[in-house]
N, C-alpha and C positions, 0 to 999 in steps of 0.2 A: 170249507168246498162242500162240506152238508149242506150248508145253509145259505151257499152260488145257487141255487138251481128245486123251483119247488117238483118235490118228491108227494108220490106215491103213500100214504098212508098208510097200506093195509104192507106186512110183507108176507114173501113166498116162500113155497120150497120147490127147486125148478126139481127138472125132471131125473139128475142121481140120485132126486131126494134133500139137497145139502140148503140147506137156509140160508134164504137170499135177504139180506137188511130192506129195509128199504130203500134208504136213502143210498142203496148200488145201484139199485134199478135203473134209474134216469142219467147213469155219472157219465153215458158212453160220449155224450157229447162235448160235457164240460173235459173229461180224459181226451177228451179229439182236439179241445183250443190245446188245451194246456201247450201237448204236442206239437202243435202247428206251433205255439210263443215259443217255444225253448227253438224250432228249429232256427229262427227266427231271430232269436235275441238269444244266442250259446251264451252271451257274455251275462247276464241273466242269469238267479239259480229257480228254484221252481217256486220259490215259497214269496220269492218281490215276484214270480209275473201273477203268482194267485193274489197277491196285495192290491198290483195294481192292477186286475179284474177287477176284484173288489170296488174297486174303485170308482173304475163305470159303473159297478152294479151301482156305488151308491149318487150318482150324480144322471144315470136311469130313474133317479125319484126310488128304490134301493130292487130291485127289478133284470132281472134278466130277458125274462122269455119275451115270445117278441120283437125283438132283434136276430137279422142273421148273423151265422156263428162269423164271415166274414167281418157284416160290422164289427161285430165286439173285439176280435181280429186289430182292426185296424185303430180301432177306440183304446184299447191297450197298448197297442206296440205308440200312437201318439203318448200317452203316460211315461210310458219306456224312456 
Protein backbone atom coordinates (compact mmCIF):
# COMPACT_ATOMS: atom_id res chain seq x y z
CA UNK A 1 0.00 0.00 0.00
CA UNK A 2 2.94 2.34 0.49
CA UNK A 3 3.59 2.19 -3.23
CA UNK A 4 -0.01 3.05 -4.14
CA UNK A 5 0.30 6.72 -3.40
CA UNK A 6 3.16 9.04 -4.14
CA UNK A 7 4.57 10.32 -0.88
CA UNK A 8 7.02 12.91 0.23
CA UNK A 9 10.56 11.62 0.45
CA UNK A 10 11.33 13.49 3.64
CA UNK A 11 10.49 12.30 7.10
CA UNK A 12 9.41 14.47 9.98
CA UNK A 13 8.88 14.58 13.69
CA UNK A 14 5.36 15.51 14.79
CA UNK A 15 4.72 18.06 17.57
CA UNK A 16 4.80 15.37 20.26
CA UNK A 17 8.31 14.37 19.14
CA UNK A 18 7.27 11.10 17.52
CA UNK A 19 9.03 10.17 14.28
CA UNK A 20 6.66 9.98 11.32
CA UNK A 21 7.65 7.82 8.37
CA UNK A 22 7.40 9.53 4.97
CA UNK A 23 5.15 6.67 3.91
CA UNK A 24 2.63 7.51 6.63
CA UNK A 25 2.32 11.16 5.70
CA UNK A 26 -0.04 10.84 2.73
CA UNK A 27 -1.90 7.63 3.43
CA UNK A 28 -5.05 9.26 4.79
CA UNK A 29 -6.69 9.23 1.34
CA UNK A 30 -5.74 5.59 0.83
CA UNK A 31 -7.02 4.67 4.30
CA UNK A 32 -10.27 6.52 3.62
CA UNK A 33 -10.65 4.76 0.27
CA UNK A 34 -10.07 1.30 1.77
CA UNK A 35 -12.50 2.03 4.60
CA UNK A 36 -15.20 3.15 2.13
CA UNK A 37 -14.63 0.04 0.02
CA UNK A 38 -14.77 -2.22 3.09
CA UNK A 39 -18.11 -0.67 4.04
CA UNK A 40 -19.41 -1.04 0.49
CA UNK A 41 -18.06 -4.58 -0.01
CA UNK A 42 -17.95 -6.30 3.40
CA UNK A 43 -17.72 -9.68 1.67
CA UNK A 44 -14.13 -8.90 0.57
CA UNK A 45 -11.06 -8.89 2.80
CA UNK A 46 -8.84 -5.84 3.12
CA UNK A 47 -6.15 -7.66 1.12
CA UNK A 48 -8.58 -8.36 -1.72
CA UNK A 49 -9.62 -4.70 -1.74
CA UNK A 50 -5.99 -3.54 -1.81
CA UNK A 51 -5.29 -5.93 -4.71
CA UNK A 52 -8.27 -4.48 -6.62
CA UNK A 53 -7.02 -0.92 -5.98
CA UNK A 54 -3.60 -1.98 -7.29
CA UNK A 55 -5.30 -3.32 -10.41
CA UNK A 56 -6.98 0.07 -10.93
CA UNK A 57 -3.58 1.71 -10.61
CA UNK A 58 -2.09 -0.71 -13.14
CA UNK A 59 -4.92 0.00 -15.60
CA UNK A 60 -4.37 3.75 -15.07
CA UNK A 61 -0.75 3.65 -16.28
CA UNK A 62 0.67 2.93 -12.84
CA UNK A 63 -0.71 5.96 -10.99
CA UNK A 64 -3.75 6.89 -8.96
CA UNK A 65 -2.92 10.55 -8.52
CA UNK A 66 -5.21 12.74 -10.55
CA UNK A 67 -8.19 10.43 -10.08
CA UNK A 68 -10.94 11.39 -7.66
CA UNK A 69 -11.38 9.02 -4.73
CA UNK A 70 -14.96 8.41 -5.91
CA UNK A 71 -13.65 7.43 -9.35
CA UNK A 72 -11.09 5.03 -7.86
CA UNK A 73 -13.86 3.62 -5.64
CA UNK A 74 -16.13 3.01 -8.65
CA UNK A 75 -13.38 1.41 -10.73
CA UNK A 76 -12.30 -0.78 -7.80
CA UNK A 77 -15.91 -1.82 -7.15
CA UNK A 78 -16.23 -2.90 -10.78
CA UNK A 79 -13.15 -5.11 -10.37
CA UNK A 80 -14.41 -6.60 -7.11
